[in-house]
N, C-alpha and C positions, 0 to 999 in steps of 0.2 A: 369151454377151454379144455384142452387135453391135460390129462393128469401128468404131473412131473414124475418121470420114471427114475430119475436120478437125484433125489432130494439131497443126499449127502454130498454129491459133487457140487450142487448149487450152493449149499451152505458153505462148503470150503472155499468156493470161488468168492462168495460175498465177503468172507472173513479175510481172504488173501488181499482183495482189492481194498477193503476198509483199512486193514493194517498198513498197507503201503500209503494210502492217502492220509491217514492219521499221522504217520511218520513224516510225510513230505509237507503237508499243509497245516497240520495241527488239528486236533479234534474239533475245536470251536469253529474252525474255518472250513471244515468239510461238511457238506450237506448230503442229505439222502440222494439228491439229484446227481451230485458228483459221483457217488458210488454207482448209481444206475448207469451213468454215462460210460463207466469203465467195465461194465459187466458183459460186453460183447453181445448186446441185443436182448438181454433178459429184461423183463418188465418190472415196474414198481411193485406189482403184485407178488413177484418172486421174493422180494425182500420182505414184504409184510406178511408173507406166508410163514416166515421163520422168525421175524422180529417185529415187536410192536413199535419200536422207536430207535433212533440213532444211539441212545444211551444203552439200550439192550445189546446193540451190536458191539459197543465199547466193552461191555461186560464180557461178552463172548470172546472178543479179541484178547482181552487181558487174561481170561481163563486159559486160553490156548497157549499164550506166551508162558504162563507160569506152570502149566501142567507138566511140560517136559522137564523143567527145572526141578519141580517137586518130586518127580519120579526118580531123578538122579539123587536127590537128597535122601529119599526113603531107602534107596538101594545101599547107600553108604552108611546111613544110620543103622541098618539092620545087619551089617557085616559083623562076623564074630571073630575075625582075625586081626582087628585093630582096636587099640585103646581109644579113649575119648579124644586125646590130643591128635592122634594119628588120623582119626576120622575128620576132624576139623581141617587139618592140612589137606587131606584128600578132597574135601568139599571145595575149598578155595581154589586148589589147583585145577580141578576138573571144571569148575564153573568158569574160570577166567580163560581156560584153554579151548572151550567149546567153539567150533567153527561158526555157529550161529551168531556169536558175538561180533564177528567181522561184519556180518550183514547189518546188524543193529547199529554198529558204530559207523558204517558206511552211509546208512540212511540218515545219520546225524539228526535224530528228532530233536526239536526244540521243546523241551519240557515246560518252558515258560508259556508256550502256546498250547500245551496239553494238560491243563490243570486237572481235568477229570481222569485222564489216563494216569497221571502221576498219583492222584489220590487212590485210585484203584490198586496200583502197584504197591503203594505204601500200606494199604489196608491188608493186602495179601502177606506182606512182610511181617506185620505185627500179629495178624490174626491166624495165619496159616503156617508160614515157614518157621518163624521163631519158636512158637510153642510146640509144634508137631515134629520138628526135625532137629533144630539146634539145641533146644532145651533138654531133650532126652540124652543127647550126646554129652552135654555138659554134666548132667547127673552121672552118667557113666564115668566121665573123667574125674569127677570128685571122688567117686567110689574107688577107682583104680589108682588114684593119686596123681594123675597127669594134668589135672586142672585145679586151680586154687581160687575159689570164690565162695562166699556165703550167700550170694544172690544170683543163682544160675538163671532164673527167669528173666531178670532185668538184663543180665549180661548177654543172653541170647538176643534180645531186642537190640541192644547197643551194637553188638557185632554186626548184625545184618543192616542196621540203619547206617552205620559207618561205611560198610562195604558197598551197599547198593545205592546210597544217596550221597553221603559226604565225599567219598572218594570217586564217585562217578563223574568223569570230566564233562559229560553231557548236561549234568545238572547245573554246573556253575561255570561252564566254558573254560575249564582249567587247561593250562598249557602243560606240556610234558614235564617241565620243571616243577610246576605246582602239584601235579599228580604224584610225582616222585616224592616230594616233601610230605604230602599227606600219607602216602604209603609208609614212609619211614615213621611217622607219628603213630600210625595204626599198628605197626610192628612193635613199637615201644610199649604201647598200651597193652597189647596182647601178652607181651613178655611179663608184664606185671601180674598177670594171672597164670603164669607158668606156661604160656602158649608160644613157644618159639617155633612158629609154623611158617613164617614167611621166608622164602628163599629167592635167590637171584633170578631164577627162571620166571617166577611170578612177577617180579619187579619189571623185568624186560618185557613181559607180555603186556602189562598195564601200560608201559610206555608205548608199545606198538599200537595198542588200541586207541590211546590218546592221539597218536599221530594220525591214525586212520580217521578219527573224528575231526581233527583240526583240518585235514586235507579235504573233507567232504561237506563241512558245515555250510 
């Protein structure tokens, strides 16, 4: 068999196809054969050269999804021109405004049929994003007086779980009105910690994404 001269291209193709199928069919209902059938003639060996199992593909897909987001979080965390509260507001605005969100909400993945993908994303939220990006920002906010909490580690987890799970319309099939009400409660909660960071543009963007999801589910 000829040596694959473009292993990185093959890897990216596998991940692109797997991501699309996981979103459309659900992880549990996507087989290795489904992925092979959508690889444009590549063999099963091409997959097993890079991955030992479908679960390994899932991990790689999730890692790629979160890598771009984490790069954005790190860049904002390390800025020297913003206080803690301003960094959190910038994170929320840039996260919700990213064009890739349109693609994800258009795909309208059913997380009820993606339990392993959901677990992987939750694990990244708690083990990676909260402690490495949000927690340091909260510590800065406490130091500069822009954040009020005695429990920054737990608050970091709460903020991300509320934003990424509870307020995510794809998790609970929320309507635009339900999403709006959740965002208002989230705003009230944050204000209790001195974080008046939600603005009208963010609210309108969330409603836009919810409408995209409802139209394509």
